[in-house]
A tleap script that builds the chain and sets N, CA, C and O, in Angstrom:
source leaprc.protein.ff14SB
mol = sequence {
  NMET ASN ASN LEU ARG ASN ARG VAL ASN LEU
  ILE GLY ASN LEU GLY ALA ASN PRO GLU VAL
  LYS GLU LEU GLU SER GLY ARG LYS PHE ALA
  ARG ILE SER LEU ALA THR SER GLU SER PHE
  LYS ASN SER ASP GLY GLU GLN VAL LYS ASN
  THR GLN TRP HIE ASN LEU VAL ALA TRP GLY
  PRO LYS ALA THR PHE ALA GLU LYS TYR LEU
  LYS LYS GLY ASN GLU ILE ALA ILE GLU GLY
  LYS LEU SER HIE ARG SER TYR ASP ASP SER
  ALA GLY ASN LYS LYS TYR ILE THR GLU ILE
  VAL ILE ASN GLU ILE LEU MET LEU ARG SER
  GLY CLYS
}
set mol.1.N position { -4.820 13.569 21.071 }
set mol.1.CA position { -3.097 12.613 20.599 }
set mol.1.C position { -3.431 11.295 19.876 }
set mol.1.O position { -2.941 10.989 18.789 }
set mol.2.N position { -4.923 10.006 21.055 }
set mol.2.CA position { -4.813 8.971 20.641 }
set mol.2.C position { -4.927 8.688 19.089 }
set mol.2.O position { -4.566 7.669 18.502 }
set mol.3.N position { -5.355 9.518 18.701 }
set mol.3.CA position { -5.495 9.151 17.122 }
set mol.3.C position { -4.097 9.644 16.018 }
set mol.3.O position { -4.174 9.654 14.790 }
set mol.4.N position { -3.407 9.858 16.475 }
set mol.4.CA position { -2.434 10.454 16.133 }
set mol.4.C position { -1.048 9.164 16.488 }
set mol.4.O position { 0.061 9.343 15.983 }
set mol.5.N position { -1.269 8.177 17.208 }
set mol.5.CA position { -0.652 6.408 17.254 }
set mol.5.C position { -1.319 5.301 16.147 }
set mol.5.O position { -2.431 4.911 15.791 }
set mol.6.N position { -0.039 5.085 15.878 }
set mol.6.CA position { -0.071 3.984 14.748 }
set mol.6.C position { -0.983 5.148 13.694 }
set mol.6.O position { -2.066 4.705 13.311 }
set mol.7.N position { -0.800 5.864 13.453 }
set mol.7.CA position { -0.997 6.291 11.992 }
set mol.7.C position { -0.416 7.017 10.526 }
set mol.7.O position { -0.268 8.228 10.363 }
set mol.8.N position { -0.129 5.930 9.503 }
set mol.8.CA position { 0.358 6.078 8.730 }
set mol.8.C position { -0.668 7.280 6.995 }
set mol.8.O position { -1.603 6.750 6.394 }
set mol.9.N position { -0.249 8.511 6.663 }
set mol.9.CA position { -0.202 8.704 5.574 }
set mol.9.C position { 0.615 8.702 4.276 }
set mol.9.O position { 1.767 9.127 4.366 }
set mol.10.N position { 0.164 8.268 3.044 }
set mol.10.CA position { 1.672 8.077 2.396 }
set mol.10.C position { 0.282 8.593 0.654 }
set mol.10.O position { -0.927 8.451 0.465 }
set mol.11.N position { 1.496 9.199 -0.198 }
set mol.11.CA position { 0.560 9.780 -0.933 }
set mol.11.C position { 1.644 8.961 -2.663 }
set mol.11.O position { 2.832 9.246 -2.812 }
set mol.12.N position { 1.107 8.296 -3.388 }
set mol.12.CA position { 1.993 7.694 -4.613 }
set mol.12.C position { 2.147 7.161 -5.097 }
set mol.12.O position { 3.252 7.639 -5.354 }
set mol.13.N position { 2.074 5.559 -6.250 }
set mol.13.CA position { 1.929 5.408 -7.608 }
set mol.13.C position { 1.985 3.828 -7.438 }
set mol.13.O position { 2.890 3.106 -7.017 }
set mol.14.N position { 0.791 3.556 -7.879 }
set mol.14.CA position { 0.332 2.192 -8.016 }
set mol.14.C position { 1.165 1.047 -8.662 }
set mol.14.O position { 0.464 0.703 -9.614 }
set mol.15.N position { 2.115 0.388 -8.660 }
set mol.15.CA position { 2.884 -0.351 -8.869 }
set mol.15.C position { 2.468 -1.814 -9.551 }
set mol.15.O position { 3.422 -2.466 -9.977 }
set mol.16.N position { 1.400 -2.281 -9.670 }
set mol.16.CA position { 0.399 -2.904 -10.329 }
set mol.16.C position { -1.048 -2.785 -9.856 }
set mol.16.O position { -1.450 -2.123 -8.899 }
set mol.17.N position { -1.721 -3.503 -10.649 }
set mol.17.CA position { -3.097 -3.209 -10.508 }
set mol.17.C position { -3.200 -4.387 -8.758 }
set mol.17.O position { -2.475 -5.174 -8.150 }
set mol.18.N position { -4.188 -3.959 -8.671 }
set mol.18.CA position { -4.729 -4.515 -6.907 }
set mol.18.C position { -4.837 -6.020 -7.703 }
set mol.18.O position { -5.277 -6.334 -8.809 }
set mol.19.N position { -4.029 -7.024 -6.258 }
set mol.19.CA position { -4.542 -7.918 -6.665 }
set mol.19.C position { -6.156 -8.770 -5.293 }
set mol.19.O position { -6.009 -8.545 -4.092 }
set mol.20.N position { -6.847 -9.229 -5.547 }
set mol.20.CA position { -8.159 -8.642 -4.947 }
set mol.20.C position { -8.553 -10.186 -4.547 }
set mol.20.O position { -8.821 -10.965 -5.462 }
set mol.21.N position { -8.584 -10.577 -3.343 }
set mol.21.CA position { -9.368 -11.955 -3.364 }
set mol.21.C position { -10.667 -11.900 -2.413 }
set mol.21.O position { -10.957 -10.894 -1.766 }
set mol.22.N position { -11.466 -13.167 -2.398 }
set mol.22.CA position { -12.748 -13.852 -1.561 }
set mol.22.C position { -12.082 -14.741 -0.912 }
set mol.22.O position { -11.415 -15.637 -1.429 }
set mol.23.N position { -12.275 -14.476 0.613 }
set mol.23.CA position { -12.122 -15.161 1.460 }
set mol.23.C position { -14.072 -16.544 1.768 }
set mol.23.O position { -15.288 -16.355 1.756 }
set mol.24.N position { -13.638 -17.092 1.866 }
set mol.24.CA position { -14.734 -18.188 2.496 }
set mol.24.C position { -15.729 -17.387 2.396 }
set mol.24.O position { -16.317 -17.140 1.344 }
set mol.25.N position { -15.976 -16.942 3.451 }
set mol.25.CA position { -16.979 -15.771 4.417 }
set mol.25.C position { -17.576 -14.932 3.357 }
set mol.25.O position { -18.754 -14.619 3.179 }
set mol.26.N position { -16.568 -14.654 2.727 }
set mol.26.CA position { -17.616 -13.603 1.243 }
set mol.26.C position { -16.963 -12.588 1.600 }
set mol.26.O position { -17.392 -11.587 1.027 }
set mol.27.N position { -16.045 -12.364 2.346 }
set mol.27.CA position { -15.344 -10.621 3.018 }
set mol.27.C position { -14.207 -11.109 1.494 }
set mol.27.O position { -13.902 -12.234 1.100 }
set mol.28.N position { -13.756 -9.521 0.861 }
set mol.28.CA position { -13.204 -9.460 0.017 }
set mol.28.C position { -11.612 -8.463 0.945 }
set mol.28.O position { -11.816 -7.949 2.045 }
set mol.29.N position { -10.540 -8.391 0.432 }
set mol.29.CA position { -9.571 -7.394 -0.148 }
set mol.29.C position { -8.706 -8.391 -0.545 }
set mol.29.O position { -8.535 -9.586 -0.784 }
set mol.30.N position { -7.959 -6.566 -0.455 }
set mol.30.CA position { -6.878 -6.820 -1.790 }
set mol.30.C position { -5.562 -6.280 -1.177 }
set mol.30.O position { -5.404 -5.589 -0.170 }
set mol.31.N position { -4.435 -6.905 -2.274 }
set mol.31.CA position { -3.317 -6.455 -1.549 }
set mol.31.C position { -2.561 -5.661 -2.854 }
set mol.31.O position { -2.483 -6.014 -4.031 }
set mol.32.N position { -1.934 -4.210 -2.038 }
set mol.32.CA position { -1.642 -2.991 -3.765 }
set mol.32.C position { -0.438 -2.660 -2.986 }
set mol.32.O position { -0.182 -2.453 -1.800 }
set mol.33.N position { 0.252 -2.689 -4.183 }
set mol.33.CA position { 2.075 -1.930 -4.027 }
set mol.33.C position { 1.804 -0.563 -4.717 }
set mol.33.O position { 1.606 -0.097 -5.839 }
set mol.34.N position { 1.925 -0.112 -3.173 }
set mol.34.CA position { 2.053 1.515 -3.385 }
set mol.34.C position { 4.490 2.035 -3.562 }
set mol.34.O position { 5.347 1.814 -2.706 }
set mol.35.N position { 4.674 2.688 -4.967 }
set mol.35.CA position { 5.612 3.323 -4.296 }
set mol.35.C position { 5.615 4.976 -4.419 }
set mol.35.O position { 4.910 5.681 -5.140 }
set mol.36.N position { 6.758 5.401 -3.370 }
set mol.36.CA position { 6.418 6.656 -3.054 }
set mol.36.C position { 7.844 7.092 -3.790 }
set mol.36.O position { 8.695 6.270 -4.131 }
set mol.37.N position { 7.911 7.963 -3.901 }
set mol.37.CA position { 9.511 8.867 -4.314 }
set mol.37.C position { 9.868 10.104 -4.038 }
set mol.37.O position { 9.102 10.933 -4.529 }
set mol.38.N position { 10.771 10.549 -3.416 }
set mol.38.CA position { 11.595 11.873 -3.757 }
set mol.38.C position { 12.792 12.696 -4.189 }
set mol.38.O position { 13.526 11.731 -3.978 }
set mol.39.N position { 13.393 13.355 -4.485 }
set mol.39.CA position { 14.072 14.054 -5.716 }
set mol.39.C position { 14.894 14.739 -4.582 }
set mol.39.O position { 14.388 15.650 -3.926 }
set mol.40.N position { 15.929 14.379 -4.395 }
set mol.40.CA position { 17.013 15.157 -3.253 }
set mol.40.C position { 18.507 15.433 -4.859 }
set mol.40.O position { 18.467 14.590 -5.755 }
set mol.41.N position { 19.457 16.433 -4.954 }
set mol.41.CA position { 20.469 16.906 -5.288 }
set mol.41.C position { 21.689 16.142 -4.099 }
set mol.41.O position { 21.611 16.554 -2.941 }
set mol.42.N position { 22.801 15.028 -4.427 }
set mol.42.CA position { 23.370 14.489 -3.704 }
set mol.42.C position { 24.479 16.181 -3.448 }
set mol.42.O position { 24.179 17.374 -3.493 }
set mol.43.N position { 26.076 15.273 -3.129 }
set mol.43.CA position { 26.510 16.228 -2.562 }
set mol.43.C position { 27.744 16.409 -3.674 }
set mol.43.O position { 28.790 16.987 -3.377 }
set mol.44.N position { 27.496 15.869 -4.924 }
set mol.44.CA position { 28.251 16.130 -6.647 }
set mol.44.C position { 26.551 17.234 -7.186 }
set mol.44.O position { 26.478 17.616 -8.354 }
set mol.45.N position { 26.060 17.381 -6.757 }
set mol.45.CA position { 24.608 18.172 -7.200 }
set mol.45.C position { 24.168 17.359 -8.338 }
set mol.45.O position { 23.932 17.804 -9.462 }
set mol.46.N position { 24.069 16.058 -7.945 }
set mol.46.CA position { 23.421 15.041 -9.205 }
set mol.46.C position { 22.114 15.130 -8.825 }
set mol.46.O position { 21.745 14.910 -7.671 }
set mol.47.N position { 21.284 15.484 -9.850 }
set mol.47.CA position { 19.220 15.126 -9.138 }
set mol.47.C position { 20.005 13.843 -9.299 }
set mol.47.O position { 20.710 13.495 -10.246 }
set mol.48.N position { 19.588 12.897 -7.591 }
set mol.48.CA position { 18.757 11.920 -7.192 }
set mol.48.C position { 17.126 10.972 -7.121 }
set mol.48.O position { 16.346 11.465 -6.307 }
set mol.49.N position { 16.651 9.858 -7.791 }
set mol.49.CA position { 15.471 9.720 -6.959 }
set mol.49.C position { 15.445 8.882 -6.490 }
set mol.49.O position { 15.785 7.874 -7.110 }
set mol.50.N position { 15.020 8.774 -5.084 }
set mol.50.CA position { 14.571 7.742 -4.071 }
set mol.50.C position { 13.295 7.118 -4.053 }
set mol.50.O position { 12.411 7.879 -3.658 }
set mol.51.N position { 12.907 5.936 -4.366 }
set mol.51.CA position { 11.772 4.915 -4.205 }
set mol.51.C position { 11.699 4.274 -3.614 }
set mol.51.O position { 12.656 3.545 -3.351 }
set mol.52.N position { 10.616 4.159 -3.087 }
set mol.52.CA position { 10.665 2.783 -1.646 }
set mol.52.C position { 8.896 2.795 -1.436 }
set mol.52.O position { 7.964 3.587 -1.298 }
set mol.53.N position { 9.350 0.482 -1.570 }
set mol.53.CA position { 8.100 0.620 -1.808 }
set mol.53.C position { 7.456 -0.092 -1.158 }
set mol.53.O position { 8.029 -1.106 -0.761 }
set mol.54.N position { 5.797 0.142 -0.707 }
set mol.54.CA position { 5.109 -0.373 0.283 }
set mol.54.C position { 4.532 -0.887 0.260 }
set mol.54.O position { 4.030 -0.413 -0.759 }
set mol.55.N position { 3.468 -2.237 0.652 }
set mol.55.CA position { 3.066 -3.192 1.104 }
set mol.55.C position { 1.898 -2.764 1.837 }
set mol.55.O position { 1.842 -2.394 3.010 }
set mol.56.N position { 0.891 -2.875 0.908 }
set mol.56.CA position { -0.699 -2.071 1.488 }
set mol.56.C position { -2.110 -3.583 1.167 }
set mol.56.O position { -2.092 -4.601 0.476 }
set mol.57.N position { -2.933 -3.080 1.908 }
set mol.57.CA position { -3.750 -3.964 1.805 }
set mol.57.C position { -5.323 -3.042 2.685 }
set mol.57.O position { -5.398 -2.284 3.653 }
set mol.58.N position { -6.399 -3.650 1.679 }
set mol.58.CA position { -7.547 -2.619 1.818 }
set mol.58.C position { -8.568 -4.181 2.167 }
set mol.58.O position { -8.736 -5.314 1.716 }
set mol.59.N position { -8.988 -3.385 3.145 }
set mol.59.CA position { -10.960 -4.710 3.516 }
set mol.59.C position { -11.737 -3.891 2.956 }
set mol.59.O position { -11.681 -2.728 2.557 }
set mol.60.N position { -12.651 -4.908 3.011 }
set mol.60.CA position { -14.669 -4.826 2.573 }
set mol.60.C position { -14.264 -4.081 1.203 }
set mol.60.O position { -13.458 -4.074 0.272 }
set mol.61.N position { -16.160 -3.044 2.112 }
set mol.61.CA position { -16.006 -1.655 0.544 }
set mol.61.C position { -14.490 -1.504 -0.346 }
set mol.61.O position { -14.233 -1.730 -1.528 }
set mol.62.N position { -13.369 -0.863 1.160 }
set mol.62.CA position { -12.491 -0.335 0.603 }
set mol.62.C position { -12.059 -1.304 -0.775 }
set mol.62.O position { -12.098 -0.750 -1.873 }
set mol.63.N position { -11.597 -2.941 -0.679 }
set mol.63.CA position { -11.070 -3.693 -1.532 }
set mol.63.C position { -12.410 -3.481 -2.670 }
set mol.63.O position { -11.990 -2.650 -3.475 }
set mol.64.N position { -13.221 -3.710 -2.896 }
set mol.64.CA position { -14.475 -3.257 -3.813 }
set mol.64.C position { -13.749 -2.296 -4.390 }
set mol.64.O position { -13.581 -2.729 -5.529 }
set mol.65.N position { -13.214 -1.260 -4.315 }
set mol.65.CA position { -13.485 -0.181 -4.619 }
set mol.65.C position { -11.895 -0.540 -5.212 }
set mol.65.O position { -11.574 -0.369 -6.388 }
set mol.66.N position { -11.238 -0.921 -4.448 }
set mol.66.CA position { -9.611 -1.092 -5.035 }
set mol.66.C position { -10.015 -1.529 -6.737 }
set mol.66.O position { -10.075 -0.656 -7.603 }
set mol.67.N position { -10.259 -2.942 -7.024 }
set mol.67.CA position { -10.525 -3.780 -7.236 }
set mol.67.C position { -11.459 -3.152 -9.108 }
set mol.67.O position { -11.322 -3.362 -10.314 }
set mol.68.N position { -12.401 -2.288 -8.111 }
set mol.68.CA position { -13.285 -1.440 -9.534 }
set mol.68.C position { -12.018 -0.326 -10.470 }
set mol.68.O position { -11.697 -0.532 -11.641 }
set mol.69.N position { -11.518 0.718 -9.679 }
set mol.69.CA position { -11.402 1.868 -10.168 }
set mol.69.C position { -10.155 1.536 -9.716 }
set mol.69.O position { -9.742 1.859 -10.830 }
set mol.70.N position { -9.062 1.165 -9.086 }
set mol.70.CA position { -7.868 1.085 -9.150 }
set mol.70.C position { -6.810 0.749 -10.152 }
set mol.70.O position { -6.462 -0.381 -9.809 }
set mol.71.N position { -6.035 1.120 -11.292 }
set mol.71.CA position { -5.349 0.216 -11.801 }
set mol.71.C position { -3.706 0.887 -11.918 }
set mol.71.O position { -3.633 2.078 -12.222 }
set mol.72.N position { -2.402 0.107 -11.674 }
set mol.72.CA position { -1.710 0.326 -12.592 }
set mol.72.C position { -0.973 1.457 -12.563 }
set mol.72.O position { -0.957 1.646 -13.780 }
set mol.73.N position { -0.181 2.596 -11.998 }
set mol.73.CA position { 0.169 3.743 -12.631 }
set mol.73.C position { -1.146 4.560 -11.618 }
set mol.73.O position { -1.545 5.305 -12.513 }
set mol.74.N position { -1.752 4.795 -10.805 }
set mol.74.CA position { -2.794 5.397 -10.897 }
set mol.74.C position { -1.991 5.938 -9.401 }
set mol.74.O position { -1.346 5.275 -8.589 }
set mol.75.N position { -2.397 7.729 -9.422 }
set mol.75.CA position { -1.612 8.114 -8.208 }
set mol.75.C position { -2.437 7.879 -7.089 }
set mol.75.O position { -3.540 7.992 -7.624 }
set mol.76.N position { -2.679 7.608 -5.805 }
set mol.76.CA position { -3.683 7.595 -4.303 }
set mol.76.C position { -2.867 8.057 -3.091 }
set mol.76.O position { -1.753 7.672 -2.737 }
set mol.77.N position { -3.787 9.096 -2.459 }
set mol.77.CA position { -3.739 9.139 -1.287 }
set mol.77.C position { -4.430 8.110 -0.352 }
set mol.77.O position { -5.630 7.833 -0.362 }
set mol.78.N position { -3.383 7.541 0.536 }
set mol.78.CA position { -4.484 6.739 2.069 }
set mol.78.C position { -3.609 7.519 3.502 }
set mol.78.O position { -2.752 8.395 3.619 }
set mol.79.N position { -4.502 6.501 4.576 }
set mol.79.CA position { -4.382 6.708 5.000 }
set mol.79.C position { -4.552 5.675 5.831 }
set mol.79.O position { -5.698 5.233 5.909 }
set mol.80.N position { -3.595 5.101 6.563 }
set mol.80.CA position { -3.776 4.155 7.353 }
set mol.80.C position { -3.236 3.499 8.956 }
set mol.80.O position { -3.211 4.203 9.966 }
set mol.81.N position { -2.929 2.402 8.941 }
set mol.81.CA position { -2.053 1.526 10.131 }
set mol.81.C position { -1.529 1.048 10.114 }
set mol.81.O position { -2.006 0.049 9.575 }
set mol.82.N position { -0.003 0.790 10.503 }
set mol.82.CA position { 1.311 0.054 10.213 }
set mol.82.C position { 1.086 -1.437 10.657 }
set mol.82.O position { 1.009 -1.403 11.885 }
set mol.83.N position { 0.922 -2.932 10.145 }
set mol.83.CA position { 0.069 -3.831 10.988 }
set mol.83.C position { 1.260 -4.899 10.418 }
set mol.83.O position { 1.398 -5.180 9.228 }
set mol.84.N position { 2.272 -5.550 11.767 }
set mol.84.CA position { 3.230 -6.468 11.843 }
set mol.84.C position { 3.044 -7.695 12.059 }
set mol.84.O position { 2.691 -7.883 13.223 }
set mol.85.N position { 3.184 -9.305 11.004 }
set mol.85.CA position { 2.384 -10.289 11.392 }
set mol.85.C position { 3.444 -10.920 10.860 }
set mol.85.O position { 4.375 -10.346 10.297 }
set mol.86.N position { 3.269 -12.859 11.122 }
set mol.86.CA position { 4.231 -13.655 10.910 }
set mol.86.C position { 3.457 -14.585 10.430 }
set mol.86.O position { 2.239 -14.478 10.284 }
set mol.87.N position { 4.266 -15.729 10.110 }
set mol.87.CA position { 4.149 -17.090 10.399 }
set mol.87.C position { 4.896 -17.890 9.466 }
set mol.87.O position { 5.528 -17.295 8.594 }
set mol.88.N position { 4.923 -19.208 9.514 }
set mol.88.CA position { 6.317 -20.240 9.136 }
set mol.88.C position { 5.560 -20.472 7.477 }
set mol.88.O position { 4.540 -20.248 6.824 }
set mol.89.N position { 6.187 -20.757 7.449 }
set mol.89.CA position { 6.620 -20.927 5.585 }
set mol.89.C position { 6.362 -22.511 5.519 }
set mol.89.O position { 6.279 -22.983 6.652 }
set mol.90.N position { 6.222 -23.404 4.548 }
set mol.90.CA position { 6.309 -24.433 4.070 }
set mol.90.C position { 7.274 -25.102 4.919 }
set mol.90.O position { 7.032 -26.030 5.691 }
set mol.91.N position { 8.399 -24.538 4.703 }
set mol.91.CA position { 9.899 -25.162 5.256 }
set mol.91.C position { 9.811 -24.932 6.497 }
set mol.91.O position { 10.881 -25.107 7.080 }
set mol.92.N position { 8.769 -24.534 7.288 }
set mol.92.CA position { 9.178 -23.998 8.720 }
set mol.92.C position { 9.831 -22.847 9.169 }
set mol.92.O position { 10.172 -22.489 10.296 }
set mol.93.N position { 9.922 -22.410 8.222 }
set mol.93.CA position { 10.884 -20.458 8.609 }
set mol.93.C position { 9.751 -19.605 8.473 }
set mol.93.O position { 8.907 -19.204 7.672 }
set mol.94.N position { 10.307 -19.495 10.117 }
set mol.94.CA position { 9.298 -18.079 10.470 }
set mol.94.C position { 9.599 -16.726 8.809 }
set mol.94.O position { 10.538 -16.956 8.047 }
set mol.95.N position { 9.120 -16.092 8.682 }
set mol.95.CA position { 8.326 -15.422 8.122 }
set mol.95.C position { 8.493 -13.584 8.235 }
set mol.95.O position { 9.709 -13.481 8.398 }
set mol.96.N position { 8.165 -12.750 8.234 }
set mol.96.CA position { 7.910 -11.769 8.913 }
set mol.96.C position { 6.925 -10.706 7.627 }
set mol.96.O position { 7.338 -10.812 6.472 }
set mol.97.N position { 6.041 -10.017 7.794 }
set mol.97.CA position { 5.121 -9.209 6.860 }
set mol.97.C position { 4.951 -7.937 7.661 }
set mol.97.O position { 4.421 -7.949 8.772 }
set mol.98.N position { 5.523 -6.563 6.935 }
set mol.98.CA position { 5.152 -5.468 7.239 }
set mol.98.C position { 4.196 -5.346 7.005 }
set mol.98.O position { 3.730 -6.481 6.914 }
set mol.99.N position { 2.851 -4.058 6.655 }
set mol.99.CA position { 1.748 -3.642 5.636 }
set mol.99.C position { 1.030 -2.887 6.502 }
set mol.99.O position { 0.878 -2.891 7.723 }
set mol.100.N position { 0.472 -1.999 5.266 }
set mol.100.CA position { 0.035 -0.630 6.043 }
set mol.100.C position { -1.647 -1.487 5.798 }
set mol.100.O position { -1.706 -2.469 5.058 }
set mol.101.N position { -2.530 -1.113 6.303 }
set mol.101.CA position { -3.855 -1.345 6.242 }
set mol.101.C position { -4.666 0.017 5.881 }
set mol.101.O position { -4.617 1.115 6.435 }
set mol.102.N position { -5.527 -0.481 4.619 }
set mol.102.CA position { -5.605 0.990 4.537 }
set mol.102.C position { -7.296 1.473 5.211 }
set mol.102.O position { -8.460 1.146 4.976 }
set mol.103.N position { -6.730 2.229 5.959 }
set mol.103.CA position { -8.844 3.486 6.770 }
set mol.103.C position { -9.295 3.893 4.994 }
set mol.103.O position { -10.146 3.547 4.174 }
set mol.104.N position { -8.428 4.585 5.053 }
set mol.104.CA position { -9.041 6.176 3.915 }
set mol.104.C position { -8.011 5.357 2.488 }
set mol.104.O position { -7.040 4.606 2.400 }
set mol.105.N position { -8.929 6.050 1.595 }
set mol.105.CA position { -8.458 5.580 0.174 }
set mol.105.C position { -8.963 6.925 -0.986 }
set mol.105.O position { -10.057 7.449 -1.193 }
set mol.106.N position { -7.730 7.126 -1.514 }
set mol.106.CA position { -8.443 8.906 -2.094 }
set mol.106.C position { -7.548 9.086 -3.458 }
set mol.106.O position { -6.353 9.363 -3.552 }
set mol.107.N position { -8.901 8.739 -4.886 }
set mol.107.CA position { -7.640 8.412 -6.240 }
set mol.107.C position { -7.490 10.149 -6.836 }
set mol.107.O position { -8.276 11.059 -7.099 }
set mol.108.N position { -6.328 9.989 -6.850 }
set mol.108.CA position { -6.059 11.162 -7.057 }
set mol.108.C position { -5.146 11.393 -8.464 }
set mol.108.O position { -4.939 12.522 -8.910 }
set mol.109.N position { -4.834 10.646 -8.848 }
set mol.109.CA position { -5.335 10.897 -11.343 }
set mol.109.C position { -4.686 9.550 -10.906 }
set mol.109.O position { -3.886 8.982 -10.163 }
set mol.110.N position { -5.990 9.408 -12.322 }
set mol.110.CA position { -5.373 8.097 -13.105 }
set mol.110.C position { -3.924 7.714 -13.816 }
set mol.110.O position { -3.079 8.545 -14.147 }
set mol.111.N position { -3.834 6.494 -13.954 }
set mol.111.CA position { -2.129 6.229 -14.938 }
set mol.111.C position { -1.574 6.983 -15.605 }
set mol.111.O position { -1.797 8.194 -15.609 }
set mol.112.N position { -0.659 6.341 -16.364 }
set mol.112.CA position { -0.164 7.398 -17.586 }
set mol.112.C position { -0.713 6.585 -18.481 }
set mol.112.O position { -0.663 6.862 -19.679 }
savepdb mol mol.pdb
quit
């Protein structure tokens, strides 16, 4: 059961090309914006589409893969874990970030 703790699985479409950066150490990371959508009929019988946006982070070889192969509109499947962190901005205000750190990534379809 331990492998079920803090586990996230998503299938969705990239909202933009991955933003890839390299640290001074040479290690790469990629920030990826992923949209997941679901459709349902509301109480009036109208079709409604609900889209959620997720912030993803990929490190090392996964960041290199994202940089090389992923583009806006691609449909991907990811497995990862939730990560929460905070920092103080330049004005001294505390900012909170929730993101998904990718463990596995699979490209399903290329963009439109």
